[in-house]
C-alpha positions, 0 to 999 in steps of 0.5 A: 243725376245724368253725369252720375248715370254716365259715370256708372255706365262707363264703369260697367262698360269698362268692367264688361270689356275687361271680362270679355278679354279673358281667355276663359270667358272668350271660350265660353262665349264662342261655345255659346255662339256655336250652340246657338248657331247649331240650335238655329240650323236644326230649325224648320224649313230654310228660313222665314218667309216674309 
């Protein structure tokens, strides 16, 4: 069962890597990162006080 799980996980990882290499997907990822960073910059006072 463990070997089958590893084989499946490596197949999924290979598919994800292939999809990430496509230019249209790279553009979507970069836009999502920009949106996330812009959202976080709008936040409250400068950062968390731990």
